[in-house]
PyMOL Python script that loads the backbone (N, CA, C, O; Angstrom):
from pymol import cmd

cmd.read_pdbstr("""\
ATOM      1  N   UNK A   1     -12.792  38.595 100.795  1.00  0.00           N
ATOM      2  CA  UNK A   1     -12.766  40.018 100.547  1.00  0.00           C
ATOM      3  C   UNK A   1     -11.312  40.423 100.283  1.00  0.00           C
ATOM      4  O   UNK A   1     -10.422  40.154 101.091  1.00  0.00           O
ATOM      5  N   UNK A   2     -11.092  41.068  99.147  1.00  0.00           N
ATOM      6  CA  UNK A   2      -9.750  41.511  98.776  1.00  0.00           C
ATOM      7  C   UNK A   2      -9.609  43.001  99.073  1.00  0.00           C
ATOM      8  O   UNK A   2     -10.491  43.808  98.781  1.00  0.00           O
ATOM      9  N   UNK A   3      -8.480  43.323  99.655  1.00  0.00           N
ATOM     10  CA  UNK A   3      -8.141  44.717  99.909  1.00  0.00           C
ATOM     11  C   UNK A   3      -6.744  44.983  99.369  1.00  0.00           C
ATOM     12  O   UNK A   3      -5.976  44.058  99.105  1.00  0.00           O
ATOM     13  N   UNK A   4      -6.435  46.248  99.211  1.00  0.00           N
ATOM     14  CA  UNK A   4      -5.132  46.673  98.721  1.00  0.00           C
ATOM     15  C   UNK A   4      -4.527  47.632  99.727  1.00  0.00           C
ATOM     16  O   UNK A   4      -5.147  48.626 100.104  1.00  0.00           O
ATOM     17  N   UNK A   5      -3.322  47.331 100.157  1.00  0.00           N
ATOM     18  CA  UNK A   5      -2.557  48.243 101.007  1.00  0.00           C
ATOM     19  C   UNK A   5      -1.516  48.894 100.096  1.00  0.00           C
ATOM     20  O   UNK A   5      -0.737  48.200  99.443  1.00  0.00           O
ATOM     21  N   UNK A   6      -1.505  50.209 100.055  1.00  0.00           N
ATOM     22  CA  UNK A   6      -0.607  50.935  99.165  1.00  0.00           C
ATOM     23  C   UNK A   6       0.275  51.882  99.967  1.00  0.00           C
ATOM     24  O   UNK A   6      -0.185  52.547 100.896  1.00  0.00           O
ATOM     25  N   UNK A   7       1.540  51.932  99.596  1.00  0.00           N
ATOM     26  CA  UNK A   7       2.469  52.897 100.187  1.00  0.00           C
ATOM     27  C   UNK A   7       2.977  53.798  99.068  1.00  0.00           C
ATOM     28  O   UNK A   7       3.382  53.331  98.004  1.00  0.00           O
ATOM     29  N   UNK A   8       2.944  55.096  99.334  1.00  0.00           N
ATOM     30  CA  UNK A   8       3.407  56.096  98.373  1.00  0.00           C
ATOM     31  C   UNK A   8       4.551  56.897  98.982  1.00  0.00           C
ATOM     32  O   UNK A   8       4.425  57.415 100.091  1.00  0.00           O
ATOM     33  N   UNK A   9       5.656  57.000  98.271  1.00  0.00           N
ATOM     34  CA  UNK A   9       6.728  57.922  98.616  1.00  0.00           C
ATOM     35  C   UNK A   9       6.523  59.145  97.735  1.00  0.00           C
ATOM     36  O   UNK A   9       6.481  59.040  96.509  1.00  0.00           O
ATOM     37  N   UNK A  10       6.394  60.317  98.377  1.00  0.00           N
ATOM     38  CA  UNK A  10       5.981  61.515  97.641  1.00  0.00           C
ATOM     39  C   UNK A  10       6.936  62.679  97.891  1.00  0.00           C
ATOM     40  O   UNK A  10       7.669  62.701  98.880  1.00  0.00           O
ATOM     41  N   UNK A  11       6.913  63.639  96.979  1.00  0.00           N
ATOM     42  CA  UNK A  11       7.747  64.834  97.128  1.00  0.00           C
ATOM     43  C   UNK A  11       7.217  65.746  98.226  1.00  0.00           C
ATOM     44  O   UNK A  11       7.994  66.402  98.921  1.00  0.00           O
ATOM     45  N   UNK A  12       5.903  65.789  98.384  1.00  0.00           N
ATOM     46  CA  UNK A  12       5.275  66.621  99.414  1.00  0.00           C
ATOM     47  C   UNK A  12       3.839  66.176  99.599  1.00  0.00           C
ATOM     48  O   UNK A  12       3.133  65.931  98.620  1.00  0.00           O
ATOM     49  N   UNK A  13       3.401  66.071 100.833  1.00  0.00           N
ATOM     50  CA  UNK A  13       2.081  65.525 101.105  1.00  0.00           C
ATOM     51  C   UNK A  13       0.953  66.401 100.565  1.00  0.00           C
ATOM     52  O   UNK A  13      -0.033  65.871 100.053  1.00  0.00           O
ATOM     53  N   UNK A  14       1.067  67.701 100.662  1.00  0.00           N
ATOM     54  CA  UNK A  14      -0.027  68.585 100.232  1.00  0.00           C
ATOM     55  C   UNK A  14      -0.353  68.384  98.749  1.00  0.00           C
ATOM     56  O   UNK A  14      -1.522  68.253  98.385  1.00  0.00           O
ATOM     57  N   UNK A  15       0.664  68.358  97.901  1.00  0.00           N
ATOM     58  CA  UNK A  15       0.446  68.147  96.464  1.00  0.00           C
ATOM     59  C   UNK A  15      -0.085  66.738  96.210  1.00  0.00           C
ATOM     60  O   UNK A  15      -0.975  66.546  95.381  1.00  0.00           O
ATOM     61  N   UNK A  16       0.458  65.762  96.920  1.00  0.00           N
ATOM     62  CA  UNK A  16      -0.024  64.391  96.784  1.00  0.00           C
ATOM     63  C   UNK A  16      -1.503  64.300  97.133  1.00  0.00           C
ATOM     64  O   UNK A  16      -2.277  63.701  96.388  1.00  0.00           O
ATOM     65  N   UNK A  17      -1.900  64.882  98.248  1.00  0.00           N
ATOM     66  CA  UNK A  17      -3.288  64.781  98.718  1.00  0.00           C
ATOM     67  C   UNK A  17      -4.255  65.434  97.732  1.00  0.00           C
ATOM     68  O   UNK A  17      -5.332  64.897  97.474  1.00  0.00           O
ATOM     69  N   UNK A  18      -3.881  66.576  97.187  1.00  0.00           N
ATOM     70  CA  UNK A  18      -4.740  67.237  96.202  1.00  0.00           C
ATOM     71  C   UNK A  18      -4.932  66.359  94.966  1.00  0.00           C
ATOM     72  O   UNK A  18      -6.053  66.210  94.479  1.00  0.00           O
ATOM     73  N   UNK A  19      -3.845  65.780  94.459  1.00  0.00           N
ATOM     74  CA  UNK A  19      -3.933  64.904  93.290  1.00  0.00           C
ATOM     75  C   UNK A  19      -4.666  63.607  93.632  1.00  0.00           C
ATOM     76  O   UNK A  19      -5.431  63.093  92.816  1.00  0.00           O
ATOM     77  N   UNK A  20      -4.436  63.084  94.824  1.00  0.00           N
ATOM     78  CA  UNK A  20      -5.103  61.862  95.282  1.00  0.00           C
ATOM     79  C   UNK A  20      -6.613  62.065  95.316  1.00  0.00           C
ATOM     80  O   UNK A  20      -7.366  61.215  94.843  1.00  0.00           O
ATOM     81  N   UNK A  21      -7.051  63.179  95.870  1.00  0.00           N
ATOM     82  CA  UNK A  21      -8.483  63.476  95.937  1.00  0.00           C
ATOM     83  C   UNK A  21      -9.080  63.626  94.532  1.00  0.00           C
ATOM     84  O   UNK A  21     -10.192  63.166  94.273  1.00  0.00           O
ATOM     85  N   UNK A  22      -8.339  64.269  93.635  1.00  0.00           N
ATOM     86  CA  UNK A  22      -8.818  64.476  92.268  1.00  0.00           C
ATOM     87  C   UNK A  22      -8.897  63.163  91.490  1.00  0.00           C
ATOM     88  O   UNK A  22      -9.638  63.072  90.512  1.00  0.00           O
ATOM     89  N   UNK A  23      -8.148  62.154  91.909  1.00  0.00           N
ATOM     90  CA  UNK A  23      -8.090  60.869  91.215  1.00  0.00           C
ATOM     91  C   UNK A  23      -9.135  59.870  91.715  1.00  0.00           C
ATOM     92  O   UNK A  23      -9.194  58.748  91.212  1.00  0.00           O
ATOM     93  N   UNK A  24      -9.947  60.247  92.679  1.00  0.00           N
ATOM     94  CA  UNK A  24     -10.898  59.317  93.311  1.00  0.00           C
ATOM     95  C   UNK A  24     -11.834  58.658  92.296  1.00  0.00           C
ATOM     96  O   UNK A  24     -12.054  57.448  92.355  1.00  0.00           O
ATOM     97  N   UNK A  25     -12.378  59.429  91.380  1.00  0.00           N
ATOM     98  CA  UNK A  25     -13.322  58.859  90.406  1.00  0.00           C
ATOM     99  C   UNK A  25     -12.635  57.832  89.515  1.00  0.00           C
ATOM    100  O   UNK A  25     -13.200  56.775  89.236  1.00  0.00           O
ATOM    101  N   UNK A  26     -11.423  58.136  89.070  1.00  0.00           N
ATOM    102  CA  UNK A  26     -10.685  57.202  88.215  1.00  0.00           C
ATOM    103  C   UNK A  26     -10.398  55.898  88.961  1.00  0.00           C
ATOM    104  O   UNK A  26     -10.570  54.813  88.406  1.00  0.00           O
ATOM    105  N   UNK A  27      -9.961  56.006  90.217  1.00  0.00           N
ATOM    106  CA  UNK A  27      -9.734  54.791  91.015  1.00  0.00           C
ATOM    107  C   UNK A  27     -11.026  53.994  91.152  1.00  0.00           C
ATOM    108  O   UNK A  27     -11.029  52.774  90.990  1.00  0.00           O
ATOM    109  N   UNK A  28     -12.114  54.680  91.447  1.00  0.00           N
ATOM    110  CA  UNK A  28     -13.398  54.012  91.609  1.00  0.00           C
ATOM    111  C   UNK A  28     -13.849  53.298  90.346  1.00  0.00           C
ATOM    112  O   UNK A  28     -14.402  52.200  90.407  1.00  0.00           O
ATOM    113  N   UNK A  29     -13.611  53.924  89.207  1.00  0.00           N
ATOM    114  CA  UNK A  29     -13.962  53.302  87.931  1.00  0.00           C
ATOM    115  C   UNK A  29     -13.103  52.082  87.625  1.00  0.00           C
ATOM    116  O   UNK A  29     -13.411  51.310  86.717  1.00  0.00           O
ATOM    117  N   UNK A  30     -12.030  51.912  88.384  1.00  0.00           N
ATOM    118  CA  UNK A  30     -11.117  50.789  88.182  1.00  0.00           C
ATOM    119  C   UNK A  30     -11.103  49.830  89.370  1.00  0.00           C
ATOM    120  O   UNK A  30     -10.106  49.153  89.621  1.00  0.00           O
ATOM    121  N   UNK A  31     -12.204  49.780  90.088  1.00  0.00           N
ATOM    122  CA  UNK A  31     -12.386  48.758  91.112  1.00  0.00           C
ATOM    123  C   UNK A  31     -11.806  49.043  92.472  1.00  0.00           C
ATOM    124  O   UNK A  31     -11.732  48.133  93.298  1.00  0.00           O
ATOM    125  N   UNK A  32     -11.385  50.283  92.751  1.00  0.00           N
ATOM    126  CA  UNK A  32     -10.782  50.612  94.039  1.00  0.00           C
ATOM    127  C   UNK A  32     -11.627  51.634  94.802  1.00  0.00           C
ATOM    128  O   UNK A  32     -11.945  52.700  94.276  1.00  0.00           O
ATOM    129  N   UNK A  33     -11.984  51.304  96.031  1.00  0.00           N
ATOM    130  CA  UNK A  33     -12.725  52.217  96.909  1.00  0.00           C
ATOM    131  C   UNK A  33     -11.870  52.487  98.143  1.00  0.00           C
ATOM    132  O   UNK A  33     -11.488  51.557  98.852  1.00  0.00           O
ATOM    133  N   UNK A  34     -11.574  53.745  98.396  1.00  0.00           N
ATOM    134  CA  UNK A  34     -10.736  54.109  99.533  1.00  0.00           C
ATOM    135  C   UNK A  34     -11.451  53.836 100.853  1.00  0.00           C
ATOM    136  O   UNK A  34     -12.587  54.264 101.058  1.00  0.00           O
ATOM    137  N   UNK A  35     -10.772  53.121 101.740  1.00  0.00           N
ATOM    138  CA  UNK A  35     -11.270  52.891 103.091  1.00  0.00           C
ATOM    139  C   UNK A  35     -10.586  53.819 104.088  1.00  0.00           C
ATOM    140  O   UNK A  35     -11.223  54.330 105.009  1.00  0.00           O
ATOM    141  N   UNK A  36      -9.277  54.035 103.897  1.00  0.00           N
ATOM    142  CA  UNK A  36      -8.527  54.872 104.844  1.00  0.00           C
ATOM    143  C   UNK A  36      -7.266  55.382 104.171  1.00  0.00           C
ATOM    144  O   UNK A  36      -6.646  54.673 103.378  1.00  0.00           O
ATOM    145  N   UNK A  37      -6.886  56.619 104.489  1.00  0.00           N
ATOM    146  CA  UNK A  37      -5.630  57.205 104.031  1.00  0.00           C
ATOM    147  C   UNK A  37      -4.887  57.698 105.259  1.00  0.00           C
ATOM    148  O   UNK A  37      -5.460  58.385 106.104  1.00  0.00           O
ATOM    149  N   UNK A  38      -3.604  57.347 105.358  1.00  0.00           N
ATOM    150  CA  UNK A  38      -2.774  57.784 106.482  1.00  0.00           C
ATOM    151  C   UNK A  38      -1.578  58.570 105.964  1.00  0.00           C
ATOM    152  O   UNK A  38      -1.008  58.244 104.923  1.00  0.00           O
ATOM    153  N   UNK A  39      -1.215  59.589 106.689  1.00  0.00           N
ATOM    154  CA  UNK A  39      -0.009  60.374 106.407  1.00  0.00           C
ATOM    155  C   UNK A  39       1.026  59.950 107.436  1.00  0.00           C
ATOM    156  O   UNK A  39       0.829  60.141 108.636  1.00  0.00           O
ATOM    157  N   UNK A  40       2.131  59.374 106.966  1.00  0.00           N
ATOM    158  CA  UNK A  40       3.207  58.977 107.872  1.00  0.00           C
ATOM    159  C   UNK A  40       4.092  60.180 108.188  1.00  0.00           C
ATOM    160  O   UNK A  40       4.450  60.414 109.342  1.00  0.00           O
ATOM    161  N   UNK A  41       4.438  60.933 107.156  1.00  0.00           N
ATOM    162  CA  UNK A  41       5.197  62.178 107.277  1.00  0.00           C
ATOM    163  C   UNK A  41       5.005  62.933 105.968  1.00  0.00           C
ATOM    164  O   UNK A  41       4.160  62.538 105.165  1.00  0.00           O
ATOM    165  N   UNK A  42       5.751  63.994 105.723  1.00  0.00           N
ATOM    166  CA  UNK A  42       5.524  64.797 104.521  1.00  0.00           C
ATOM    167  C   UNK A  42       5.930  64.078 103.232  1.00  0.00           C
ATOM    168  O   UNK A  42       5.571  64.521 102.141  1.00  0.00           O
ATOM    169  N   UNK A  43       6.665  62.988 103.344  1.00  0.00           N
ATOM    170  CA  UNK A  43       7.103  62.252 102.155  1.00  0.00           C
ATOM    171  C   UNK A  43       6.537  60.832 102.080  1.00  0.00           C
ATOM    172  O   UNK A  43       6.949  60.056 101.217  1.00  0.00           O
ATOM    173  N   UNK A  44       5.620  60.486 102.947  1.00  0.00           N
ATOM    174  CA  UNK A  44       5.138  59.110 102.973  1.00  0.00           C
ATOM    175  C   UNK A  44       3.661  59.044 103.338  1.00  0.00           C
ATOM    176  O   UNK A  44       3.213  59.655 104.308  1.00  0.00           O
ATOM    177  N   UNK A  45       2.908  58.276 102.526  1.00  0.00           N
ATOM    178  CA  UNK A  45       1.483  58.085 102.799  1.00  0.00           C
ATOM    179  C   UNK A  45       1.123  56.626 102.543  1.00  0.00           C
ATOM    180  O   UNK A  45       1.724  55.957 101.703  1.00  0.00           O
ATOM    181  N   UNK A  46       0.139  56.155 103.279  1.00  0.00           N
ATOM    182  CA  UNK A  46      -0.384  54.797 103.158  1.00  0.00           C
ATOM    183  C   UNK A  46      -1.873  54.885 102.871  1.00  0.00           C
ATOM    184  O   UNK A  46      -2.552  55.788 103.359  1.00  0.00           O
ATOM    185  N   UNK A  47      -2.384  53.944 102.075  1.00  0.00           N
ATOM    186  CA  UNK A  47      -3.817  53.900 101.788  1.00  0.00           C
ATOM    187  C   UNK A  47      -4.301  52.458 101.859  1.00  0.00           C
ATOM    188  O   UNK A  47      -3.572  51.522 101.529  1.00  0.00           O
ATOM    189  N   UNK A  48      -5.540  52.301 102.293  1.00  0.00           N
ATOM    190  CA  UNK A  48      -6.199  51.004 102.305  1.00  0.00           C
ATOM    191  C   UNK A  48      -7.427  51.107 101.414  1.00  0.00           C
ATOM    192  O   UNK A  48      -8.269  51.984 101.605  1.00  0.00           O
ATOM    193  N   UNK A  49      -7.524  50.212 100.443  1.00  0.00           N
ATOM    194  CA  UNK A  49      -8.628  50.211  99.490  1.00  0.00           C
ATOM    195  C   UNK A  49      -9.381  48.888  99.564  1.00  0.00           C
ATOM    196  O   UNK A  49      -8.792  47.831  99.792  1.00  0.00           O
ATOM    197  N   UNK A  50     -10.686  48.970  99.368  1.00  0.00           N
ATOM    198  CA  UNK A  50     -11.494  47.785  99.086  1.00  0.00           C
ATOM    199  C   UNK A  50     -11.367  47.536  97.589  1.00  0.00           C
ATOM    200  O   UNK A  50     -11.472  48.473  96.798  1.00  0.00           O
ATOM    201  N   UNK A  51     -11.144  46.292  97.192  1.00  0.00           N
ATOM    202  CA  UNK A  51     -10.977  45.950  95.781  1.00  0.00           C
ATOM    203  C   UNK A  51     -12.248  45.275  95.282  1.00  0.00           C
ATOM    204  O   UNK A  51     -12.585  44.171  95.710  1.00  0.00           O
ATOM    205  N   UNK A  52     -12.939  45.941  94.385  1.00  0.00           N
ATOM    206  CA  UNK A  52     -14.157  45.392  93.813  1.00  0.00           C
ATOM    207  C   UNK A  52     -13.904  44.571  92.556  1.00  0.00           C
ATOM    208  O   UNK A  52     -14.668  43.658  92.243  1.00  0.00           O
ATOM    209  N   UNK A  53     -12.841  44.893  91.843  1.00  0.00           N
ATOM    210  CA  UNK A  53     -12.475  44.204  90.603  1.00  0.00           C
ATOM    211  C   UNK A  53     -10.955  44.147  90.552  1.00  0.00           C
ATOM    212  O   UNK A  53     -10.304  45.117  90.164  1.00  0.00           O
ATOM    213  N   UNK A  54     -10.393  43.008  90.944  1.00  0.00           N
ATOM    214  CA  UNK A  54      -8.934  42.887  91.054  1.00  0.00           C
ATOM    215  C   UNK A  54      -8.237  43.069  89.712  1.00  0.00           C
ATOM    216  O   UNK A  54      -7.183  43.700  89.642  1.00  0.00           O
ATOM    217  N   UNK A  55      -8.817  42.522  88.649  1.00  0.00           N
ATOM    218  CA  UNK A  55      -8.184  42.649  87.328  1.00  0.00           C
ATOM    219  C   UNK A  55      -8.137  44.111  86.887  1.00  0.00           C
ATOM    220  O   UNK A  55      -7.115  44.576  86.382  1.00  0.00           O
ATOM    221  N   UNK A  56      -9.234  44.831  87.076  1.00  0.00           N
ATOM    222  CA  UNK A  56      -9.267  46.249  86.700  1.00  0.00           C
ATOM    223  C   UNK A  56      -8.311  47.058  87.578  1.00  0.00           C
ATOM    224  O   UNK A  56      -7.631  47.957  87.085  1.00  0.00           O
ATOM    225  N   UNK A  57      -8.255  46.745  88.864  1.00  0.00           N
ATOM    226  CA  UNK A  57      -7.361  47.462  89.776  1.00  0.00           C
ATOM    227  C   UNK A  57      -5.900  47.247  89.379  1.00  0.00           C
ATOM    228  O   UNK A  57      -5.117  48.197  89.348  1.00  0.00           O
ATOM    229  N   UNK A  58      -5.539  46.011  89.079  1.00  0.00           N
ATOM    230  CA  UNK A  58      -4.152  45.727  88.665  1.00  0.00           C
ATOM    231  C   UNK A  58      -3.809  46.440  87.357  1.00  0.00           C
ATOM    232  O   UNK A  58      -2.718  46.991  87.211  1.00  0.00           O
ATOM    233  N   UNK A  59      -4.741  46.427  86.417  1.00  0.00           N
ATOM    234  CA  UNK A  59      -4.505  47.111  85.143  1.00  0.00           C
ATOM    235  C   UNK A  59      -4.330  48.608  85.366  1.00  0.00           C
ATOM    236  O   UNK A  59      -3.458  49.230  84.759  1.00  0.00           O
ATOM    237  N   UNK A  60      -5.149  49.184  86.228  1.00  0.00           N
ATOM    238  CA  UNK A  60      -5.026  50.610  86.552  1.00  0.00           C
ATOM    239  C   UNK A  60      -3.658  50.902  87.173  1.00  0.00           C
ATOM    240  O   UNK A  60      -2.986  51.853  86.771  1.00  0.00           O
ATOM    241  N   UNK A  61      -3.248  50.098  88.138  1.00  0.00           N
ATOM    242  CA  UNK A  61      -1.968  50.327  88.818  1.00  0.00           C
ATOM    243  C   UNK A  61      -0.789  50.154  87.869  1.00  0.00           C
ATOM    244  O   UNK A  61       0.236  50.819  88.019  1.00  0.00           O
ATOM    245  N   UNK A  62      -0.933  49.264  86.895  1.00  0.00           N
ATOM    246  CA  UNK A  62       0.148  49.026  85.929  1.00  0.00           C
ATOM    247  C   UNK A  62       0.193  50.062  84.812  1.00  0.00           C
ATOM    248  O   UNK A  62       1.190  50.148  84.095  1.00  0.00           O
ATOM    249  N   UNK A  63      -0.875  50.853  84.651  1.00  0.00           N
ATOM    250  CA  UNK A  63      -0.914  51.786  83.531  1.00  0.00           C
ATOM    251  C   UNK A  63      -1.334  53.190  83.908  1.00  0.00           C
ATOM    252  O   UNK A  63      -0.492  54.066  84.108  1.00  0.00           O
ATOM    253  N   UNK A  64      -2.639  53.405  84.006  1.00  0.00           N
ATOM    254  CA  UNK A  64      -3.191  54.750  84.205  1.00  0.00           C
ATOM    255  C   UNK A  64      -2.712  55.418  85.484  1.00  0.00           C
ATOM    256  O   UNK A  64      -2.660  56.646  85.546  1.00  0.00           O
ATOM    257  N   UNK A  65      -2.365  54.652  86.494  1.00  0.00           N
ATOM    258  CA  UNK A  65      -1.888  55.250  87.739  1.00  0.00           C
ATOM    259  C   UNK A  65      -0.591  56.021  87.524  1.00  0.00           C
ATOM    260  O   UNK A  65      -0.244  56.875  88.340  1.00  0.00           O
ATOM    261  N   UNK A  66       0.124  55.742  86.453  1.00  0.00           N
ATOM    262  CA  UNK A  66       1.348  56.476  86.153  1.00  0.00           C
ATOM    263  C   UNK A  66       1.089  57.966  85.960  1.00  0.00           C
ATOM    264  O   UNK A  66       1.918  58.795  86.337  1.00  0.00           O
ATOM    265  N   UNK A  67      -0.052  58.308  85.375  1.00  0.00           N
ATOM    266  CA  UNK A  67      -0.418  59.715  85.208  1.00  0.00           C
ATOM    267  C   UNK A  67      -0.629  60.349  86.583  1.00  0.00           C
ATOM    268  O   UNK A  67      -0.128  61.438  86.862  1.00  0.00           O
ATOM    269  N   UNK A  68      -1.379  59.649  87.437  1.00  0.00           N
ATOM    270  CA  UNK A  68      -1.575  60.146  88.801  1.00  0.00           C
ATOM    271  C   UNK A  68      -0.232  60.334  89.495  1.00  0.00           C
ATOM    272  O   UNK A  68       0.008  61.374  90.109  1.00  0.00           O
ATOM    273  N   UNK A  69       0.641  59.342  89.404  1.00  0.00           N
ATOM    274  CA  UNK A  69       1.941  59.418  90.083  1.00  0.00           C
ATOM    275  C   UNK A  69       2.727  60.649  89.653  1.00  0.00           C
ATOM    276  O   UNK A  69       3.340  61.312  90.489  1.00  0.00           O
ATOM    277  N   UNK A  70       2.718  60.962  88.364  1.00  0.00           N
ATOM    278  CA  UNK A  70       3.469  62.133  87.903  1.00  0.00           C
ATOM    279  C   UNK A  70       2.832  63.425  88.396  1.00  0.00           C
ATOM    280  O   UNK A  70       3.546  64.369  88.734  1.00  0.00           O
ATOM    281  N   UNK A  71       1.519  63.486  88.443  1.00  0.00           N
ATOM    282  CA  UNK A  71       0.832  64.690  88.919  1.00  0.00           C
ATOM    283  C   UNK A  71       0.975  64.858  90.431  1.00  0.00           C
ATOM    284  O   UNK A  71       0.989  65.982  90.934  1.00  0.00           O
ATOM    285  N   UNK A  72       1.082  63.750  91.151  1.00  0.00           N
ATOM    286  CA  UNK A  72       1.089  63.784  92.613  1.00  0.00           C
ATOM    287  C   UNK A  72       2.493  63.843  93.211  1.00  0.00           C
ATOM    288  O   UNK A  72       2.641  63.922  94.430  1.00  0.00           O
ATOM    289  N   UNK A  73       3.512  63.805  92.376  1.00  0.00           N
ATOM    290  CA  UNK A  73       4.882  63.828  92.895  1.00  0.00           C
ATOM    291  C   UNK A  73       5.292  62.522  93.549  1.00  0.00           C
ATOM    292  O   UNK A  73       6.105  62.513  94.472  1.00  0.00           O
ATOM    293  N   UNK A  74       4.731  61.418  93.072  1.00  0.00           N
ATOM    294  CA  UNK A  74       5.044  60.099  93.630  1.00  0.00           C
ATOM    295  C   UNK A  74       6.338  59.597  92.996  1.00  0.00           C
ATOM    296  O   UNK A  74       6.454  59.529  91.772  1.00  0.00           O
ATOM    297  N   UNK A  75       7.305  59.248  93.836  1.00  0.00           N
ATOM    298  CA  UNK A  75       8.579  58.734  93.327  1.00  0.00           C
ATOM    299  C   UNK A  75       8.702  57.225  93.480  1.00  0.00           C
ATOM    300  O   UNK A  75       9.524  56.610  92.801  1.00  0.00           O
ATOM    301  N   UNK A  76       7.907  56.612  94.353  1.00  0.00           N
ATOM    302  CA  UNK A  76       7.939  55.161  94.531  1.00  0.00           C
ATOM    303  C   UNK A  76       6.608  54.699  95.112  1.00  0.00           C
ATOM    304  O   UNK A  76       5.950  55.420  95.861  1.00  0.00           O
ATOM    305  N   UNK A  77       6.233  53.478  94.746  1.00  0.00           N
ATOM    306  CA  UNK A  77       5.005  52.884  95.274  1.00  0.00           C
ATOM    307  C   UNK A  77       5.252  51.434  95.632  1.00  0.00           C
ATOM    308  O   UNK A  77       6.164  50.794  95.108  1.00  0.00           O
ATOM    309  N   UNK A  78       4.431  50.927  96.530  1.00  0.00           N
ATOM    310  CA  UNK A  78       4.402  49.502  96.850  1.00  0.00           C
ATOM    311  C   UNK A  78       2.940  49.142  97.051  1.00  0.00           C
ATOM    312  O   UNK A  78       2.235  49.789  97.826  1.00  0.00           O
ATOM    313  N   UNK A  79       2.486  48.109  96.352  1.00  0.00           N
ATOM    314  CA  UNK A  79       1.092  47.686  96.431  1.00  0.00           C
ATOM    315  C   UNK A  79       1.021  46.242  96.882  1.00  0.00           C
ATOM    316  O   UNK A  79       1.758  45.392  96.382  1.00  0.00           O
ATOM    317  N   UNK A  80       0.143  45.964  97.819  1.00  0.00           N
ATOM    318  CA  UNK A  80      -0.027  44.619  98.357  1.00  0.00           C
ATOM    319  C   UNK A  80      -1.506  44.262  98.351  1.00  0.00           C
ATOM    320  O   UNK A  80      -2.299  44.855  99.082  1.00  0.00           O
ATOM    321  N   UNK A  81      -1.872  43.293  97.523  1.00  0.00           N
ATOM    322  CA  UNK A  81      -3.245  42.789  97.536  1.00  0.00           C
ATOM    323  C   UNK A  81      -3.325  41.727  98.621  1.00  0.00           C
ATOM    324  O   UNK A  81      -2.546  40.773  98.625  1.00  0.00           O
ATOM    325  N   UNK A  82      -4.260  41.893  99.532  1.00  0.00           N
ATOM    326  CA  UNK A  82      -4.414  40.958 100.647  1.00  0.00           C
ATOM    327  C   UNK A  82      -5.876  40.532 100.767  1.00  0.00           C
ATOM    328  O   UNK A  82      -6.783  41.242 100.333  1.00  0.00           O
ATOM    329  N   UNK A  83      -6.082  39.374 101.359  1.00  0.00           N
ATOM    330  CA  UNK A  83      -7.425  38.860 101.567  1.00  0.00           C
ATOM    331  C   UNK A  83      -7.652  38.629 103.042  1.00  0.00           C
ATOM    332  O   UNK A  83      -6.727  38.280 103.776  1.00  0.00           O
ATOM    333  N   UNK A  84      -8.887  38.823 103.478  1.00  0.00           N
ATOM    334  CA  UNK A  84      -9.252  38.583 104.872  1.00  0.00           C
ATOM    335  C   UNK A  84      -9.051  37.091 105.160  1.00  0.00           C
ATOM    336  O   UNK A  84      -9.509  36.229 104.409  1.00  0.00           O
ATOM    337  N   UNK A  85      -8.367  36.815 106.246  1.00  0.00           N
ATOM    338  CA  UNK A  85      -8.097  35.405 106.623  1.00  0.00           C
ATOM    339  C   UNK A  85      -9.127  34.908 107.609  1.00  0.00           C
ATOM    340  O   UNK A  85      -9.066  33.756 108.037  1.00  0.00           O
TER     341      UNK A  85
END
""", "prot")
cmd.dss("prot")
cmd.show_as("cartoon", "prot")
cmd.util.cbc("prot")
cmd.orient("prot")
């Protein structure tokens, strides 16, 4: 089972969360299902996704996610694909 741990550095959590929620369908269409979202502080959020299609998820993160990032005030991201051991 593949999962994705994502860290987002954001300008403000409220704007990020609104854009994140609006992007759910696009993420889902690209193989990502949200399992959990955590707010570390007003400039930092973490998400855990189930990955249904790793190739589609990687393509989304390398391309279309850029639109989400600009709308959500994301200034930096880190993505880690991990597998259950």
